[in-house]
DOVEX-540921 format. One record per residue (C-alpha): residue in one letter; x, y, z. Coordinates in steps of 0.001 Angstrom, whole numbers, padded with zeros to 6 digits, always signed. Each point is the difference from the previous one (the first is absolute). Layout:
! DOVEX-540921
AXYZ...
! end
This chain:
! DOVEX-540921
X+190716-115591+014643X-000953-002792-002384X+001196-003378-001136X+002228+000735-002974X-001637-002417-002389X-003330+001735+000624X+001108+003611-000325X-001545+001886-002864X+002884+002460-000224X+002649-002590-000702X+000127-003785+000055X+003341-000781+001588X+001640-003392+000070X+000804-001322+003442X+003769+000612+000312X+000362-002868+002491X-001019-002522-002644X+002776-001472-002179X+000791+001986-003110X+000398-001200-003591X+003702-000924+000066X+001494-003395+000637X+002297+000210+003014X+003589-001252-000129X+002459-000458+002871X+003664+000844+000482X+002387+000463+002884X+003362+001708+000130X+002730-000225+002603X+003811-000005-000023X+002201-003018-000538X+001310-000849+003495X+003238-001260-001570X+000660+003169-001992X+000910+002997+002210X+000072+002205-003102X-003568-000746-001046X-001660+003424-000507X-002908-001263+002080X+002192+000508+003076X+000040+003552+001313X+001620+002031+002780X-002120+002051+002426X+002494+000102+002854X+000500+003755-000243X-003722+000397+000719X-000470-002740+002585X+002461-002386+001614X-001639-001345+003160X-002196-002921-001062X-001877-002304+002304X+002220-002766+001356X-002079-002576-001876X+000876+001547-003374X+002759-001946-001765X+000867+002604-002631X+002585+002731+000349X-001492+003374-000892X+002689+000512-002638X-001234-003144-001764X-003812-000313+000069X-002185-001596-002664X-002274+001640-002541X-002653-002677+000090X-003468+000348-001471X-003029-002191-000628X-001616+000986-003296X-003310-000444-001751X-000366+001446-003485X-002482-000045-002880X+000424-001884-003204X+000563+002219-003007X+002582+002363-001386X-000659+003065+002139X+001349+002379+000938X-001818-000337+003311X+000000+002246+003076X+002199-001276+002828X-001130-000204+003641X+002334-000923+002865X-001520-001054+003336X+002001-000105+003198X-000783-001370+003457X+000685+001583+003358X+001645-001161+003205X-000577-003584+001117X+001982-003082+000962X+003150+000141-002185X-000129-003777-000407X-003458+000178-001617X-000428+000457-003745X-002165+003103+000321X+000185+000713-003723X-002127-003098-000660X-002940+001547+001832X-001072+002197-002921X-000120-002573-002786X-003798+000342-000010X+000480+003645-001019X+002716-000821-002546X-002249-002529-001730X-002849+002498-000268X+002149+002848-001271X+001688-002179-002604X-003374-001148-001303X-000843+003669-000592X+003141+000732-001975X+002623+000929+002598X+003403-001489+000674X-000146-000392+003781X+002870-000990+002281X+000081-000559+003752X+003357+001089+001410X+001866-001903+002707X+001384+002310+002703X-000062-002574+002786X+003674+000694+000749X-001121+003414+001313X-002638-001526+002291X-000021-000984+003652X+001118+002030+002970X+001461+002736-002168X-000347+003758-000061X+001452+002674-002262X-000320-002040-003195X-002720+002020-001774X+002422+001584-002465X+001420-003442-000829X-003508-001321-000680X-000527+002790-002523X+003400-000399-001659X-000575-003733-000479X-003210+000759-001890X+001861+002367-002301X+002734-002581-000548X-002689-002461-001117X-001225+002583-002491X+003548+000322-001328X-000044-003726-000789X-003322+000323-001790X+001364+002871-002066X+003012-002116-000967X-002146-002985-000932X-002336+002140-002051X+002968+001220-002057X+001684-003395-000443X-000878-001629-003342X+000716-003478+001365X-002256+000360+003058X-003608-001314+000147X-001195+003452+001130X+001678+001858-002859X-002238+002975-000857X-002845-001448+002088X+000223+002530+002836X-001437+003498-000249X+002461+001871+002212X-002102+003154-000237X-002870-001739+001796X+001353-001344+003278X-001999-000617+003160X+001224-000792+003488X-002017-001642+002761X+001072-000598+003576X-001391-001396+003244X+000836+001296+003470X+003654+001161-000053X-000122-000769-003704X-002801+002570-000241X+002356+002752+001086X+002872-001496-002017X-001863+000653-003255X-000369+003720+000751X+003663+000188+001033X+000925-001777-003247X-002010+002654-001852X+002053+002670+001798X+003352-001737-000534X-000815-000617-003661X+001023+003600-000668X+001766+001072+003219X+002664-002726-000200X+000021-000342-003774X+003499+000223-001465X+000357-001070-003646X+003753-000343+000521X-000373-002478+002867X-001268-003444-001096X-001305-000681+003510X-002108+003183-000006X-001023+000461-003623X-003746+000172+000637X-002426+002579-001439X-002785-002498-000747X-003528+000818-001135X-001704-000558+003349X-003653+000791-000660X-002111-001743+002646X+000516-000985+003656X-002311-002282+002019X+000627-000140+003766X-001531-002775+002122X-000182+000887+003712X+003250+001978-000304X+002226+001382+002706X+001048+003627-000338X+003010+001996+001123X+002499-002772+000734X+002278+001477-002670X+000404+003138+002132X+002460-001735+002331X+002172-001412-002823X+003263+001635-001077X+000875+000732-003608X+003386-001722-000560X+000786+002448-002796X-000175+003022+002304X+000317-001377+003513X-003132+001985+000873X-003665-000808+000359X-001918-000276-003256X-001728+003107-001294X-003577-000039-001191X-001233-002446+002634X-002541-001071+001022X-000730-000303-003694X-002428+002413-001665X-001088-001942-003067X-000626+001929-003229X-000301-000843-003689X-000937-003622+000687X-003422-001476+000717X-000316-001240+003581X-002301-002451+001784X-000109-000896+003719X-001941-003027+001322X-000409-000675+003722X-002305-001836+002424X-001804+001062+003148X+001380-003018+001884X+003667+000290-000981X+001874-001239+003054X+003484+000781-001316X-000021+003434-001659X-002835+000850+002381X+000411+003790-000300X-001024+000149-003694X+003292+001617-001056X-000921-000096-003679X-002679+002615+000648X+002781+002525+000584X+001771-000993-003211X-003317+000303-001847X-000621+003489+001378X+003460+001202-001028X-000220-001460-003509X-000900+002314-002900X+000284+003108+002238X-002604+002703-000306X+002537+002671-000943X+001134-001937-003090X-002004-000222-003206X-001652-003364-000375X+002171-002531-001800X-001239-003321+001379X-002778-001650+001982X-000130-001234+003560X-002389-002539+001493X-000607-001638+003358X-001976-003060+001068X-000999-000645+003622X-001271-003562+000490X-002148-000785+003026X+001195-003217+001652X+003257-000404-001938X+003224-000849+001847X+003659+000438-000949X+001331-003459-000771X-002834-001362-002122X+001056+002042-003043X+002882-002522-000227X-001031-003638-000401X+002893-001445+002031X-000013+002442+002928X-002909-001711+001696X-003372+001213+001216X+001032+001824+003174X+001865+003233+000714X+002485+000713+002814X-002774+001867+001816X-003630-001148-000084X-002284+002970-000614X-003372-000208+001693X-002800-000721-000735X+001557-003077-001592X-003321-001458-001106X-000224+002478-002906X+003391-000934-001475X-000598-001144-003567X+001396-003172-001562X+003278-000101-001885X-001887-000995-003164X-002321+003011+000235X+002847+002356+000807X+002070-001217-002937X-002987+000218-002364X-000341+003659+000858X+003728+000561-000488X-000076-001710-003393X-002804+002196-001295X+001621+003257+001037X+003563-000826-001007X-001088-001259-003414X-002359+002927-000565X+002621+002517+001134X+002696-001265-002348X-002403-000404-002889X-000999+003639+000458X+003450+001463+000550X+002228-002166-002209X-002443-001103-002708X-002022+003220-000101X-003343-001689+000701X-001279+003156+001622X-003467-001372+000670X+001391-001763+003074X+000006+003334+001786X-003538-001015+000970X+001477-002889+002012X+002680+002096+001673X-002563+002651+000929X-002296-002631+001504X-002788+000532-002514X-000239-003618-001198X+000266-003359+001673X+000811-003270-001720X-001278-003513+000614X+003497-001080+001088X-000115+002482+002886X-001778-001760+002883X-003274+001621+000956X-000529+001159+003548X+003554+001322+000416X+000162+003773+000435X+002491+001712-002291X+000864+003690+000233X+001674+001697-002961X+001868+003211-000558X+000928+001169-003471X+001531+003112-001498X+000536+000351-003731X+002850+001830-001611X-002323+002642-001463X-001437+001940+002891X-000612+003543+001215X+000127+000216+003781X-002617+002280+001522X+000662-000736+003687X+002965-002140+001019X+000504+001759+003376X+003804+000022-000326X+000719+003678-000721X-001577+001632+003050X-001861-000788+003199X-002560+002680-000883X-003056-001990-001022X-001543+003008-001758X+002713-000102-002682X+000055-002732-002639X+002994-001517-001747X-000990+001303-003435X+000379+003748-000336X-003357+001685+000468X-001647-002871+001908X-001675+000825+003320X-001635-002369+002481X-002784+000635+002496X-001588-001836+002904X-003574+001067-000703X-001638+001412+003146X+002907-001466+001993X-001844-003294+000352X+003037-002215-000608X+001482-000838+003400X+002770-000927+000090X+001137+002012-002999X+003726-000460+000243X+003106+000049-002184X+001944-003001+001189X+003156-002043-000536X-001451-003404-000863X+002880-001810+001664X-001252-000883+003470X+000637-003680+000678X-002763-000168+002580X-002127+002576+001786X-001756+002146-000952X-000619-001024-003626X+002092-003159-000709X+001090+001081-003494X+003606-001315-000403X+000769+002106-003123X+002604+002550-001131X-002325+002671-001293X-002208+002874+001135X-003721+000276-000370X-003326+001141+001407X-001692-001552+003023X-003737+000631-000329X-002775-000966+002402X-003723+000709-000032X-003193-000552+001955X-002311+002063-002210X-001367-001103-003383X+000322+003522-001444X+003795-000006+000441X+002000+000953-003108X+003604+000513-001058X-000036+002500-002854X+002873+000386-002458X-000052+003072-002232X+002074-000504-003155X+001431+002539-002456X-000816+000261-003686X+003530-001204-000780X-001140-003537+000863X-002445-000058-002936X+002407-001477-002617X+000438-003107+002197X-003719-000715+000348X-000623-002592-002686X-002987-002366+000096X+002413-002948+000153X+001738+001387+003082X-000751-000727+003645X-000302+001979+003185X+002155-002188+002212X+000875+000036+003676X+001338-002276+002713X-002356-000351+002953X-000476-002483+002801X-001681-000598+003301X+002025+000621+003136X+000155-002673+002668X-001366+001098+003363X+000907-002167+003020X-003186+001293+001572X-002460+000262-002919X-001554+003422-000271X-000475+001280-003548X+000607-003197-002010X-001864-003249+000521X+002182-003143+000081X-000935-002352-002798X-001818+002656-002031X+001319+001612-003167X+000154+003784-000135X-001443+002102-002815X-000305+003573-001249X-001048+001840-003132X+001452+002552-002407X-001741+002628-002106X+001568+002447-002431X-000942+003601-000570X+000247+000831-003700X-000662+003726+000091X-003679+000250+001013X-000559-003763-000436X+000240-002428+002913X+000448-003561-001234X-001683-003047+001517X+001895-001569+002859X+002256-002993-000605X+000588-002272+002978X+003416-001406+000797X-001542-003421+000611X-000948-000210-003673X+003702-000188-000863X+001827-001456+003014X-000716-001332+003464X+001384+001766+003065X+000111-002861+002518X+000630+000339+003694X+003649-000739+000856X+000848-003604+000822X+000638+000188+003709X+003119-001945+000971X+001966-000453+003188X+003603-000991+000674X+002740+000566-002582X-000655+003715-000455X-003753+000287+000168X-002715+001422-002215X+000632+002065-003145X-002383+002625-001405X+000632-000440-003735X-001372+002255-002725X-001810-001001-003190X+000157+001763-003355X-003438+001029-001254X-000203+001145-003623X-003135+001905-001039X-000355+000020-003817X-000540+003597-001071X-002292-001169-002791X-002444-001325+002580X-000575+003462+001452X-001245+001336-003335X-001615-003139-001414X-003204+000696-001973X+000597+003762+000164X+001837+001001-003192X-000496+003666+000838X+002134-000343+003151X+003733+000522-000487X+002751-001216+002310X+002203+002971-000915X-002486+002186+001907X+001031-001664+003281X+000267+002438+002906X-000477-002165+003106X+000376-003595+001182X-002196-000761+003011X+000612-003057+002179X-003294-000659+001796X+000119-002140+003119X-003653-000890-000115X-000074-003770-000419X+000740-000912+003634X-001105+001794+003159X+003621+000295+001071X+003482-000856-001127X+003725+000518+000452X+002251-000284-003064X+003423+000907-001313X+000176+001628-003460X+003011+000530-002262X+001023+000587-003614X-003122+001557-001487X+000744+000253-003713X-001213-000077-003570X+001310-003229-001491X-000054-001470-003482
! end
């Protein structure tokens, strides 16, 4: 970890600082006196039971957006942001203008979408939320093609990002699904097929779409909960979220870019100690429906939003503007001045180019790896527990809250090792610019035994290159493994993993006669703490 401006490897610009473009404002909404204005749309076949405070009929709801855009000719990438459920009389779309301004300064057309007519005491409207987003994109496509429109040829429709908060966070993944599932070029209301490249979910819900009914079939939707593929994905959530308190986006993250599909896109996750639900939106206030304890570690709205700005801007610059150096931010390897010090951030990152060695999904037999020819061993049986486990317990014994499988590993002996023997077929993937990457994290223990509350965990890795044993690299040199933030009420503590990426070049530094393609074994050595209890998943070679 280093401050970006001081890193020797790359001097990154702080993505939370304003970019080089002048920012211009626009707003679109239908003419209330013109029922045929194309900015009116009909979602009544998807949802027709609005909150009693909503004045619109669902067959006549507005396409209303608040826009910030850069000066210049473009074409620019387009990002739509959408809020979640709140008071339908509030203008929730106004709560993300701070993000719109930043994105526009960096060369994005950014619009915050009004879906307040779907808010309030409503349920079963997730499909409508997604369809409204796609209807907004239809308008942008029309404007981009209209010679008399100010946005004529200014929108790059092959570089579209979606961002959503709370229910909006699931709506963007459902919109990604509907973009092809419901696409019908012969139906003007469902002519979609947009270039959705990047999705950013802020404290999202997950699975509400499962209860909705597809009006085209009369049956439940297929392909839900959504398994995102072919689009970059980011999830951001806080330890003190008192609304979506069960960290539902973790499940969506785990499903995204599935292990049995060749890598086509990235996925990232940010876990912010002390962040709550409502403070991502500037008009939702500074309190959640449920107050998560201890409340004295809740961070300020300004600090929370500064963190959100850095990661949203960096994510879209990487995925829509191809500034690939911002992977260092998403992986947690740099920290910028705009990101308040003293706030613990945990990061997970998986690139699109990866070879999975152990993902623990194919079999419960821990001796067998995911890559053909890989075998695993608990050296001298010192790991205890040494357990294949569904990382989905929302409480005892391990507090993991995921939708994945992995290894639970505990130790009380400093000679404990987990040894992975790899086949020669892995050699072509072992480039000096690649990483040995894994997700690992401390497990919360209500009665501390192997982990020490308040203390970071650590371990080392050595490689066997034929007869050569490399020097050990410590995880703490690349990422911190903090003790879980203990919380009570509103769901309780979460044991969250952290991606640690070991640069392969560092194992062979200063030894030109050592060759990575001679790799035979990867040895995880639990020798940095007298004891520990961790969860491990997704051991891979990553580029």
